[in-house]
C-alpha positions as CSV (number, residue, x, y, z in Angstrom):
1,X,-46.5,37.0,-45.2
2,X,-43.2,35.5,-46.2
3,X,-41.3,33.3,-43.7
4,X,-39.1,35.3,-41.4
5,X,-35.3,34.9,-41.5
6,X,-33.2,32.9,-39.1
7,X,-32.1,35.8,-36.9
8,X,-35.5,37.4,-36.8
9,X,-37.2,34.2,-35.7
10,X,-34.6,33.5,-33.1
11,X,-34.7,37.0,-31.6
12,X,-38.5,36.9,-31.2
13,X,-38.8,33.2,-30.2
14,X,-39.6,33.9,-26.5
15,X,-42.3,36.5,-27.3
16,X,-44.4,34.0,-29.3
17,X,-45.4,32.3,-26.0
18,X,-46.2,35.7,-24.3
19,X,-43.8,35.6,-21.3
20,X,-45.1,36.9,-18.0
21,X,-45.6,40.6,-17.5
22,X,-44.6,41.4,-21.1
23,X,-41.0,40.3,-20.6
24,X,-38.9,40.1,-23.8
25,X,-37.0,37.1,-22.5
26,X,-38.5,34.0,-20.9
27,X,-37.9,34.5,-17.2
28,X,-35.8,32.1,-15.1
29,X,-38.0,29.6,-13.3
30,X,-35.8,28.0,-10.6
31,X,-38.6,26.0,-9.0
32,X,-38.0,22.3,-8.8
33,X,-41.7,21.3,-8.2
34,X,-45.0,22.6,-9.5
35,X,-48.2,22.6,-7.7
36,X,-51.8,22.1,-8.8
37,X,-55.1,23.0,-7.0
38,X,-56.7,19.8,-8.3
39,X,-54.6,16.7,-7.7
40,X,-56.3,15.1,-10.8
41,X,-54.5,17.7,-13.0
42,X,-51.2,16.7,-11.4
43,X,-51.9,13.0,-12.2
44,X,-52.8,13.9,-15.8
45,X,-49.5,15.7,-16.2
46,X,-47.6,12.7,-15.0
47,X,-49.5,10.4,-17.4
48,X,-49.0,12.7,-20.3
49,X,-52.7,13.5,-20.8
50,X,-52.2,17.2,-20.0
51,X,-49.4,19.6,-20.7
52,X,-47.7,21.0,-17.7
53,X,-44.8,20.6,-15.3
54,X,-44.5,18.1,-12.4
55,X,-40.8,18.0,-11.5
56,X,-38.0,20.0,-13.0
57,X,-35.7,17.0,-13.8
58,X,-37.9,16.4,-16.8
59,X,-38.9,19.9,-17.7
60,X,-39.0,23.5,-16.6
61,X,-40.6,26.5,-18.4
62,X,-37.2,28.2,-19.0
63,X,-35.6,25.0,-20.4
64,X,-38.7,24.3,-22.5
65,X,-38.4,27.8,-24.0
66,X,-34.8,27.1,-25.0
67,X,-35.9,23.7,-26.4
68,X,-38.4,25.4,-28.6
69,X,-35.8,27.9,-29.8
70,X,-33.4,25.1,-30.8
71,X,-36.3,23.2,-32.5
72,X,-37.0,26.3,-34.6
73,X,-33.4,26.7,-35.5
74,X,-33.1,23.1,-36.7
75,X,-36.5,23.2,-38.3
76,X,-37.4,20.1,-36.3
77,X,-40.4,18.8,-34.5
78,X,-39.1,18.8,-31.0
79,X,-35.9,19.0,-28.8
80,X,-34.7,17.9,-25.4
81,X,-32.1,19.9,-23.5
82,X,-29.4,18.3,-21.3
83,X,-26.8,19.6,-18.9
84,X,-24.0,19.2,-21.6
85,X,-23.5,18.1,-25.1
86,X,-21.9,14.9,-23.9
87,X,-24.9,14.2,-21.7
88,X,-27.1,14.6,-24.8
89,X,-25.1,12.0,-26.7
90,X,-25.0,9.7,-23.7
91,X,-28.8,9.9,-23.2
92,X,-29.5,9.4,-26.9
93,X,-27.4,6.3,-27.2
94,X,-28.2,4.7,-23.8
95,X,-31.9,5.1,-24.3
96,X,-32.1,4.0,-27.9
97,X,-29.5,1.2,-28.0
98,X,-29.2,-2.1,-26.0
99,X,-26.6,-4.8,-25.6
100,X,-26.1,-6.6,-28.9
101,X,-26.9,-3.6,-31.1
102,X,-24.4,-2.2,-33.5
103,X,-23.4,1.5,-33.9
104,X,-21.5,2.9,-36.8
105,X,-19.5,6.0,-36.0
106,X,-17.3,8.3,-37.8
107,X,-13.6,7.7,-37.0
108,X,-13.0,11.4,-37.2
109,X,-14.6,12.1,-33.9
110,X,-14.4,14.5,-31.0
111,X,-12.1,13.0,-28.4
112,X,-14.7,12.7,-25.6
113,X,-17.3,11.2,-27.9
114,X,-14.7,8.7,-29.1
115,X,-13.9,7.8,-25.5
116,X,-17.6,7.5,-24.6
117,X,-18.3,5.1,-27.5
118,X,-15.5,2.9,-26.2
119,X,-17.4,2.8,-23.0
120,X,-20.5,1.6,-24.9
121,X,-18.4,-1.3,-26.1
122,X,-17.9,-2.4,-22.5
123,X,-21.7,-2.4,-22.1
124,X,-22.2,-4.9,-25.0
125,X,-22.9,-2.4,-27.8
126,X,-20.8,-3.1,-30.8
127,X,-19.1,-0.1,-32.4
128,X,-17.3,0.3,-35.7
129,X,-15.4,3.5,-36.4
130,X,-15.2,4.3,-40.2
131,X,-14.0,7.0,-42.5
132,X,-17.3,9.0,-42.7
133,X,-16.0,11.0,-45.6
134,X,-17.2,8.0,-47.7
135,X,-20.7,6.6,-47.6
136,X,-19.3,3.5,-49.2
137,X,-17.1,2.9,-46.1
138,X,-20.2,3.2,-43.9
139,X,-22.2,0.8,-46.2
140,X,-19.5,-1.8,-45.9
141,X,-20.0,-2.0,-42.1
142,X,-23.7,-2.3,-42.0
143,X,-25.0,-5.5,-40.3
144,X,-28.3,-7.0,-39.4
145,X,-28.0,-5.6,-35.9
146,X,-27.0,-2.1,-37.0
147,X,-29.3,0.5,-35.5
148,X,-27.6,3.8,-35.7
149,X,-25.1,5.8,-37.7
150,X,-23.4,8.8,-35.9
151,X,-21.4,11.4,-37.7
152,X,-20.2,15.0,-37.1
153,X,-20.5,17.7,-39.8
154,X,-16.9,18.9,-39.6
155,X,-14.5,16.8,-37.6
156,X,-12.4,18.3,-34.8
157,X,-9.5,19.0,-35.1
158,X,-8.6,17.7,-38.6
159,X,-11.7,19.2,-40.2
160,X,-12.8,16.2,-42.4
161,X,-16.3,16.8,-43.8
162,X,-18.5,13.7,-43.7
163,X,-20.4,12.5,-46.8
164,X,-23.5,13.8,-45.2
165,X,-25.7,13.4,-48.2
166,X,-24.5,10.0,-49.2
167,X,-24.8,8.6,-45.7
168,X,-28.2,10.1,-45.3
169,X,-29.5,8.4,-48.4
170,X,-27.9,5.1,-47.3
171,X,-29.6,5.3,-43.9
172,X,-32.9,6.1,-45.6
173,X,-32.6,3.1,-47.9
174,X,-31.6,0.8,-45.0
175,X,-34.0,2.1,-42.4
176,X,-31.2,3.2,-40.0
177,X,-31.4,6.0,-37.5
178,X,-29.1,8.8,-38.8
179,X,-27.7,11.0,-36.1
180,X,-25.7,14.1,-37.0
181,X,-23.7,16.2,-34.5
182,X,-24.1,19.8,-35.8
183,X,-22.0,21.5,-33.1
184,X,-19.1,22.5,-35.4
185,X,-21.4,24.1,-38.0
186,X,-24.5,25.1,-35.9
187,X,-27.9,25.4,-37.5
188,X,-27.0,28.8,-38.9
189,X,-24.5,27.2,-41.3
190,X,-26.2,23.8,-41.9
191,X,-29.4,21.9,-41.3
192,X,-28.8,18.2,-41.0
193,X,-32.5,17.7,-41.6
194,X,-31.8,18.5,-45.3
195,X,-29.6,15.4,-45.7
196,X,-32.0,13.0,-44.0
197,X,-30.8,13.1,-40.4
198,X,-33.4,11.7,-37.9
199,X,-31.8,13.2,-34.8
200,X,-29.5,16.2,-34.5
201,X,-27.1,16.8,-31.6
202,X,-25.8,20.3,-30.6
203,X,-23.4,21.2,-27.8
204,X,-25.0,24.5,-26.8
205,X,-21.8,25.3,-24.9
206,X,-20.1,26.0,-28.2
207,X,-21.4,28.2,-31.1
208,X,-25.0,28.5,-30.1
209,X,-24.4,29.8,-26.5
210,X,-21.3,31.4,-27.9
211,X,-19.8,33.1,-24.9
212,X,-18.1,30.3,-22.9
213,X,-20.3,31.0,-19.9
214,X,-22.8,28.0,-19.7
215,X,-22.8,24.3,-20.4
216,X,-25.7,22.6,-22.3
217,X,-26.7,20.2,-25.1
218,X,-29.7,19.3,-27.1
219,X,-31.1,16.4,-29.1
220,X,-33.6,17.5,-31.9
221,X,-35.9,15.2,-33.8
222,X,-36.2,16.4,-37.4
223,X,-39.3,14.4,-38.2
224,X,-37.4,12.4,-40.8
225,X,-37.2,9.0,-39.0
226,X,-40.1,6.5,-38.8
227,X,-40.1,5.5,-35.1
228,X,-42.8,3.0,-35.6
229,X,-40.2,0.7,-37.3
230,X,-37.6,1.1,-34.6
231,X,-37.3,-2.1,-32.5
232,X,-36.0,-0.5,-29.3
233,X,-38.9,1.6,-28.3
234,X,-40.4,0.4,-25.0
235,X,-43.9,-0.9,-25.2
236,X,-45.1,1.7,-22.7
237,X,-44.1,4.5,-25.1
238,X,-45.8,2.9,-28.2
239,X,-48.9,4.9,-27.8
240,X,-50.4,7.8,-29.7
241,X,-48.4,9.6,-32.5
242,X,-45.4,7.4,-33.4
243,X,-43.5,10.5,-34.4
244,X,-43.2,11.4,-30.7
245,X,-41.9,8.0,-29.5
246,X,-38.2,8.7,-29.9
247,X,-38.1,11.9,-28.0
248,X,-40.5,10.6,-25.4
249,X,-38.2,7.7,-24.6
250,X,-35.1,9.9,-24.6
251,X,-36.8,12.3,-22.2
252,X,-38.2,9.6,-19.9
253,X,-35.0,7.6,-19.7
254,X,-32.4,10.3,-20.3
255,X,-33.9,12.9,-18.0
256,X,-36.3,11.3,-15.6
257,X,-34.1,8.1,-15.0
258,X,-30.6,9.4,-15.7
259,X,-31.0,13.0,-14.5
260,X,-28.7,14.9,-16.8
261,X,-31.0,17.9,-16.6
262,X,-30.1,21.4,-17.8
263,X,-30.4,24.0,-15.0
264,X,-32.8,26.9,-15.8
265,X,-30.2,29.5,-15.1
266,X,-27.9,27.9,-17.8
267,X,-30.9,27.6,-20.1
268,X,-31.5,31.3,-19.9
269,X,-27.9,32.2,-20.4
270,X,-27.7,29.9,-23.5
271,X,-30.9,31.3,-24.9
272,X,-29.8,34.9,-24.7
273,X,-26.4,34.0,-26.1
274,X,-28.0,32.3,-29.0
275,X,-29.7,35.4,-30.2
276,X,-26.5,36.7,-31.8
277,X,-25.6,33.3,-33.4
278,X,-25.7,34.3,-37.0
279,X,-23.8,37.6,-36.4
280,X,-21.1,35.9,-34.4
281,X,-20.7,32.9,-36.8
282,X,-20.5,35.1,-39.9
283,X,-17.7,37.2,-38.3
284,X,-15.9,34.2,-36.8
285,X,-16.0,32.3,-40.2
286,X,-14.6,35.3,-42.1
287,X,-11.8,35.6,-39.5
288,X,-11.0,31.9,-39.7
289,X,-10.8,32.1,-43.5
290,X,-8.4,35.0,-43.4
291,X,-6.2,33.3,-40.9
292,X,-6.2,29.9,-42.7
293,X,-5.1,31.6,-45.9
294,X,-2.4,33.5,-44.1
295,X,-1.0,30.3,-42.5
296,X,-1.3,28.4,-45.8
297,X,1.1,30.8,-47.4
298,X,3.6,31.0,-44.6
299,X,6.9,29.2,-44.5
300,X,6.5,28.3,-40.8
301,X,3.4,26.1,-41.5
302,X,3.6,22.7,-43.0
303,X,-0.1,22.2,-43.5
304,X,-3.4,23.9,-42.8
305,X,-6.7,22.0,-42.1
306,X,-9.7,24.1,-43.1
307,X,-12.6,23.3,-45.4
308,X,-12.6,26.8,-46.8
309,X,-9.3,26.3,-48.6
310,X,-9.5,24.9,-52.1
311,X,-6.8,22.3,-51.4
312,X,-8.9,20.7,-48.6
313,X,-10.0,17.2,-49.7
314,X,-13.7,17.9,-49.0
315,X,-13.7,21.6,-50.0
316,X,-16.3,21.2,-52.8
317,X,-18.6,19.2,-50.5
318,X,-18.4,21.9,-47.8
319,X,-18.9,24.6,-50.4
320,X,-22.1,22.8,-51.5
321,X,-23.5,22.0,-48.1
322,X,-22.6,24.8,-45.7
323,X,-23.4,28.5,-45.7
324,X,-19.7,29.1,-44.6
325,X,-16.8,26.9,-43.6
326,X,-16.8,27.2,-39.8
327,X,-14.7,29.0,-37.3
328,X,-12.2,26.2,-36.5
329,X,-9.0,25.4,-38.3
330,X,-5.8,23.5,-37.4
331,X,-2.2,23.7,-38.5
332,X,0.9,21.5,-38.5
333,X,4.0,23.6,-37.8
334,X,7.2,23.0,-39.8
335,X,9.7,20.6,-38.2
336,X,11.7,22.2,-35.5
337,X,9.2,24.7,-34.4
338,X,7.9,24.2,-30.8
339,X,4.1,24.3,-30.8
340,X,4.1,25.5,-27.2
341,X,6.4,28.4,-27.9
342,X,4.4,29.4,-31.0
343,X,1.1,29.4,-29.1
344,X,2.5,31.4,-26.3
345,X,3.8,34.0,-28.7
346,X,0.2,34.9,-29.7
347,X,-1.1,37.8,-27.7
348,X,-4.8,37.8,-28.6
349,X,-5.4,34.0,-28.9
350,X,-6.1,32.5,-25.5
351,X,-4.7,29.0,-24.7
352,X,-7.9,27.2,-23.9
353,X,-9.8,24.0,-24.7
354,X,-13.3,25.4,-25.6
355,X,-14.8,26.0,-29.0
356,X,-17.2,28.5,-30.4
357,X,-16.4,31.3,-28.0
358,X,-16.5,35.0,-28.9
359,X,-12.8,35.0,-28.1
360,X,-10.2,33.2,-30.3
361,X,-8.8,30.1,-28.5
362,X,-5.8,27.8,-29.3
363,X,-4.6,24.5,-28.0
364,X,-1.8,22.0,-28.7
365,X,-4.0,19.0,-29.6
366,X,-1.8,15.9,-29.0
367,X,-0.7,17.1,-25.6
368,X,-4.1,18.0,-24.2
369,X,-7.5,17.0,-25.6
370,X,-6.2,14.0,-27.5
371,X,-3.4,12.9,-25.1
372,X,-5.4,10.1,-23.6
373,X,-5.8,8.4,-27.0
374,X,-2.2,7.6,-27.3
375,X,0.2,8.1,-30.3
376,X,-1.2,5.2,-32.4
377,X,-4.8,6.3,-32.3
378,X,-3.8,10.0,-32.8
379,X,-1.8,9.0,-35.9
380,X,-4.8,7.1,-37.3
381,X,-6.9,10.3,-36.9
382,X,-4.2,12.5,-38.6
383,X,-3.2,14.3,-35.4
384,X,0.5,15.2,-35.4
385,X,2.5,16.1,-32.3
386,X,2.9,19.7,-33.6
387,X,-0.8,20.3,-34.4
388,X,-2.4,23.4,-33.1
389,X,-6.2,23.8,-33.2
390,X,-7.7,27.3,-33.3
391,X,-11.3,28.2,-32.6
392,X,-11.6,31.7,-34.0
393,X,-13.7,34.4,-32.4
394,X,-15.2,37.7,-33.4
395,X,-12.2,40.0,-32.8
396,X,-11.4,42.6,-35.4
397,X,-9.9,40.7,-38.3
398,X,-6.9,43.1,-38.7
399,X,-5.9,42.5,-35.1
400,X,-6.0,38.7,-35.5
401,X,-4.0,38.8,-38.8
402,X,-1.4,41.1,-37.2
403,X,-1.1,38.8,-34.2
404,X,-0.7,35.6,-36.3
405,X,1.7,37.4,-38.6
406,X,4.1,38.5,-35.8
407,X,4.1,35.0,-34.4
408,X,4.7,33.3,-37.7
409,X,7.4,35.7,-38.7
410,X,9.5,34.7,-35.8
411,X,10.4,31.6,-37.7
């Protein structure tokens, strides 16, 4: 029988493990502890000799069902869920890096990830921020102590598209762990595994959950990376299948020790939200394309940042790699137009900081999510004072076009 499609697999993911009482969704299991009639079984679970649950900080049946779903989406070998996407990134880096190690990161980076990597520098981890649209720029920064390269698929808010293939090949040649944040594209539009990523990060809060009603994040192991050659795996975890060492250490240190666990109620909400991922993304991407084209042709807009437009610097790359171009775009308004007034004149778009919601959201970038960076850092990232970022939802396209048109035509 031919392999089932993305949406079909996703919809029926829970049923493969035969949930209790024939339920179509994995039920919510709020229990913190799990009991065993034979104490020896409990000990074997703790020691990893038997599958099971001991304490919900490290795993819970509802959360594990979500992890399995994400693993299937990313065509990986395993996933670990965390309380947020930022918790996933923090757990990954703090458990796999140590003082004296070197991290290469895209300079075109989500503001909070950028801030967090600055914190890593205070802990003795060296960080270089580079133009990830060029694998050559990454190669120039590699040192003997480089352990990890971190990029996003599409940057937020200026929408640069990383040289995902080139960096993947570079990391393969140099034996570096390649980490790709797939949040802006989601596994429906792109599989980082296909370009050699060893680990994939997703903020489930965004496109995968899709409804702005639950926080969560995951790290997925694609099976591409050789963990037996990675120097920072603790001796205690260097047992059994080397392919499991990376996730084992992230789980033990990131969940058991650090405690950034995803609650089962949130896991259930995110899992059910994910079932419509492909339908939502297709509609949102089509809406974003229509609005980006509208803005690109209007006198009130100085510049549009969207990979779907032919004039985008990485348009051909995005066209080759992605199923579609994403649901996020940004604009620079013409000089003299107040970005706050423009945003307030939109009746459908909600002024909000989230991404990947069913609703269309807009935010003035320099004054909010990138304010803490300061004007010099914003300028280096291409963020102007008039920039507005839009995360486009699944509203009727004609309504969104009419709303943007009436706002633009005021100027």
